[in-house]
DRENGU-560932 format. One record per residue (C-alpha): residue number from 0; residue in three letters; x negated, y, z. Coordinates in Angstrom, 3 decimals, always signed. Layout:
# DRENGU-560932
<rec i="NUM" aa="ALA" u="X" v="Y" w="Z"/>
...
This chain:
# DRENGU-560932
<rec i="0" aa="MET" u="-0.042" v="-7.796" w="-1.887"/>
<rec i="1" aa="SER" u="+3.516" v="-6.793" w="-0.838"/>
<rec i="2" aa="ILE" u="+6.025" v="-4.895" w="-2.967"/>
<rec i="3" aa="GLU" u="+7.694" v="-1.885" w="-1.322"/>
<rec i="4" aa="THR" u="+11.404" v="-1.712" w="-1.540"/>
<rec i="5" aa="SER" u="+13.170" v="+1.550" w="-2.023"/>
<rec i="6" aa="GLU" u="+14.461" v="+1.314" w="+1.566"/>
<rec i="7" aa="GLN" u="+10.906" v="+1.042" w="+2.928"/>
<rec i="8" aa="ARG" u="+9.896" v="+3.935" w="+0.714"/>
<rec i="9" aa="GLN" u="+12.720" v="+6.012" w="+2.170"/>
<rec i="10" aa="ASN" u="+11.575" v="+5.295" w="+5.724"/>
<rec i="11" aa="ILE" u="+8.015" v="+6.533" w="+4.863"/>
<rec i="12" aa="PHE" u="+9.500" v="+9.617" w="+3.321"/>
<rec i="13" aa="SER" u="+12.336" v="+10.276" w="+5.696"/>
<rec i="14" aa="LEU" u="+12.263" v="+14.082" w="+5.311"/>
<rec i="15" aa="ARG" u="+14.163" v="+15.514" w="+2.431"/>
<rec i="16" aa="LEU" u="+13.427" v="+19.005" w="+1.060"/>
<rec i="17" aa="SER" u="+16.897" v="+19.994" w="+2.119"/>
<rec i="18" aa="ASP" u="+16.036" v="+19.247" w="+5.811"/>
<rec i="19" aa="ALA" u="+12.994" v="+21.507" w="+5.808"/>
<rec i="20" aa="LEU" u="+13.333" v="+24.721" w="+7.727"/>
<rec i="21" aa="PRO" u="+12.608" v="+28.266" w="+6.316"/>
<rec i="22" aa="GLY" u="+8.912" v="+28.920" w="+6.521"/>
<rec i="23" aa="GLN" u="+8.013" v="+25.307" w="+6.694"/>
<rec i="24" aa="ALA" u="+5.365" v="+24.029" w="+4.114"/>
<rec i="25" aa="VAL" u="+5.960" v="+20.438" w="+2.877"/>
<rec i="26" aa="ARG" u="+4.356" v="+18.277" w="+0.203"/>
<rec i="27" aa="VAL" u="+6.464" v="+16.744" w="-2.450"/>
<rec i="28" aa="ALA" u="+6.217" v="+12.920" w="-2.302"/>
<rec i="29" aa="GLU" u="+8.885" v="+11.786" w="-4.686"/>
<rec i="30" aa="VAL" u="+11.569" v="+13.399" w="-6.904"/>
<rec i="31" aa="CYS" u="+14.608" v="+10.973" w="-7.239"/>
<rec i="32" aa="SER" u="+17.092" v="+13.166" w="-9.075"/>
<rec i="33" aa="GLU" u="+18.848" v="+13.203" w="-12.397"/>
<rec i="34" aa="ALA" u="+17.018" v="+16.535" w="-12.827"/>
<rec i="35" aa="ALA" u="+13.561" v="+15.049" w="-12.211"/>
<rec i="36" aa="GLN" u="+12.305" v="+15.777" w="-15.802"/>
<rec i="37" aa="ARG" u="+13.602" v="+19.461" w="-15.552"/>
<rec i="38" aa="LEU" u="+12.038" v="+19.899" w="-12.019"/>
<rec i="39" aa="ALA" u="+8.733" v="+18.477" w="-13.342"/>
<rec i="40" aa="GLU" u="+8.801" v="+21.058" w="-16.144"/>
<rec i="41" aa="LEU" u="+9.265" v="+23.713" w="-13.478"/>
<rec i="42" aa="GLY" u="+6.179" v="+22.489" w="-11.515"/>
<rec i="43" aa="LEU" u="+7.963" v="+20.566" w="-8.849"/>
<rec i="44" aa="THR" u="+5.927" v="+17.245" w="-9.024"/>
<rec i="45" aa="ALA" u="+4.689" v="+14.757" w="-6.477"/>
<rec i="46" aa="GLY" u="+1.761" v="+16.133" w="-4.538"/>
<rec i="47" aa="VAL" u="+2.529" v="+19.795" w="-4.877"/>
<rec i="48" aa="THR" u="+2.927" v="+21.872" w="-1.737"/>
<rec i="49" aa="VAL" u="+6.280" v="+23.815" w="-1.387"/>
<rec i="50" aa="THR" u="+7.208" v="+26.387" w="+1.154"/>
<rec i="51" aa="VAL" u="+10.871" v="+26.973" w="+2.088"/>
<rec i="52" aa="ILE" u="+11.494" v="+30.639" w="+1.891"/>
<rec i="53" aa="ARG" u="+15.136" v="+30.733" w="+2.978"/>
<rec i="54" aa="LYS" u="+18.535" v="+29.111" w="+2.766"/>
<rec i="55" aa="ALA" u="+21.698" v="+30.763" w="+1.837"/>
<rec i="56" aa="PRO" u="+24.099" v="+31.379" w="+4.531"/>
<rec i="57" aa="LEU" u="+26.338" v="+28.483" w="+3.555"/>
<rec i="58" aa="GLY" u="+23.300" v="+26.325" w="+2.878"/>
<rec i="59" aa="ASP" u="+23.423" v="+26.465" w="-0.923"/>
<rec i="60" aa="PRO" u="+21.176" v="+27.315" w="-2.772"/>
<rec i="61" aa="LEU" u="+17.696" v="+26.869" w="-1.304"/>
<rec i="62" aa="GLU" u="+14.801" v="+29.269" w="-2.179"/>
<rec i="63" aa="ILE" u="+11.318" v="+27.654" w="-2.370"/>
<rec i="64" aa="ALA" u="+7.937" v="+28.834" w="-3.370"/>
<rec i="65" aa="VAL" u="+6.122" v="+26.492" w="-5.648"/>
<rec i="66" aa="ARG" u="+2.857" v="+27.003" w="-7.543"/>
<rec i="67" aa="GLY" u="+2.945" v="+30.860" w="-7.060"/>
<rec i="68" aa="TYR" u="+6.558" v="+31.597" w="-7.945"/>
<rec i="69" aa="ARG" u="+9.887" v="+31.330" w="-6.279"/>
<rec i="70" aa="LEU" u="+12.589" v="+28.816" w="-7.459"/>
<rec i="71" aa="CYS" u="+16.175" v="+28.363" w="-6.238"/>
<rec i="72" aa="ILE" u="+17.652" v="+24.938" w="-6.312"/>
<rec i="73" aa="ARG" u="+20.860" v="+23.433" w="-5.108"/>
<rec i="74" aa="THR" u="+21.019" v="+21.669" w="-1.891"/>
<rec i="75" aa="LYS" u="+22.386" v="+18.523" w="-3.701"/>
<rec i="76" aa="THR" u="+19.211" v="+18.431" w="-5.719"/>
<rec i="77" aa="ALA" u="+17.016" v="+19.160" w="-2.673"/>
<rec i="78" aa="LYS" u="+18.530" v="+16.140" w="-0.907"/>
<rec i="79" aa="ASN" u="+16.996" v="+13.912" w="-3.584"/>
<rec i="80" aa="ILE" u="+13.478" v="+15.269" w="-3.096"/>
<rec i="81" aa="ARG" u="+11.484" v="+13.373" w="-0.519"/>
<rec i="82" aa="VAL" u="+8.684" v="+15.269" w="+1.187"/>
<rec i="83" aa="THR" u="+6.045" v="+14.788" w="+3.827"/>
<rec i="84" aa="GLU" u="+4.695" v="+17.439" w="+6.154"/>
<rec i="85" aa="ALA" u="+1.967" v="+19.492" w="+4.478"/>
<rec i="86" aa="PRO" u="-1.441" v="+19.658" w="+6.300"/>
<rec i="87" aa="ILE" u="-1.939" v="+22.984" w="+8.036"/>
<rec i="88" aa="THR" u="-4.453" v="+25.084" w="+6.092"/>
<rec i="89" aa="ARG" u="-6.786" v="+27.452" w="+7.773"/>
<rec i="90" aa="ILE" u="-6.092" v="+31.068" w="+6.804"/>
<rec i="91" aa="PRO" u="-9.272" v="+32.808" w="+5.770"/>
<rec i="92" aa="THR" u="-10.355" v="+35.702" w="+7.956"/>
<rec i="93" aa="LEU" u="-12.896" v="+38.469" w="+7.467"/>
<rec i="94" aa="SER" u="-16.107" v="+38.523" w="+9.315"/>
<rec i="95" aa="ARG" u="-16.945" v="+41.615" w="+11.407"/>
<rec i="96" aa="LYS" u="-19.396" v="+42.640" w="+8.721"/>
<rec i="97" aa="GLN" u="-16.711" v="+42.316" w="+5.988"/>
<rec i="98" aa="GLN" u="-14.148" v="+44.199" w="+8.218"/>
<rec i="99" aa="ASN" u="-16.564" v="+47.118" w="+8.591"/>
<rec i="100" aa="LYS" u="-16.994" v="+47.444" w="+4.873"/>
<rec i="101" aa="THR" u="-13.239" v="+47.671" w="+4.291"/>
<rec i="102" aa="ASP" u="-12.790" v="+50.311" w="+6.970"/>
<rec i="103" aa="ILE" u="-12.473" v="+53.751" w="+5.419"/>
């Protein structure tokens, strides 16, 4: 049984939330910030999927969608949030029968 070092952990989660592009969905892997407790209270915890909505013209702040609401965080804080790529989810579509029912 080997013990992971923080350097090995950083290699696994090499993508930071601040590096994600607008429209990209990522999954939070680890929050390494002084504000970790406050971010957890806001719902930004390990395992949650986050979508980057937009970045300000000068890069600060960063608007994200998390757990059904939008949150703006500083780029400095986003640099301390390690993320992985979120799996692509299938968007549900209506069958022809359901489409015909919705036509007016």
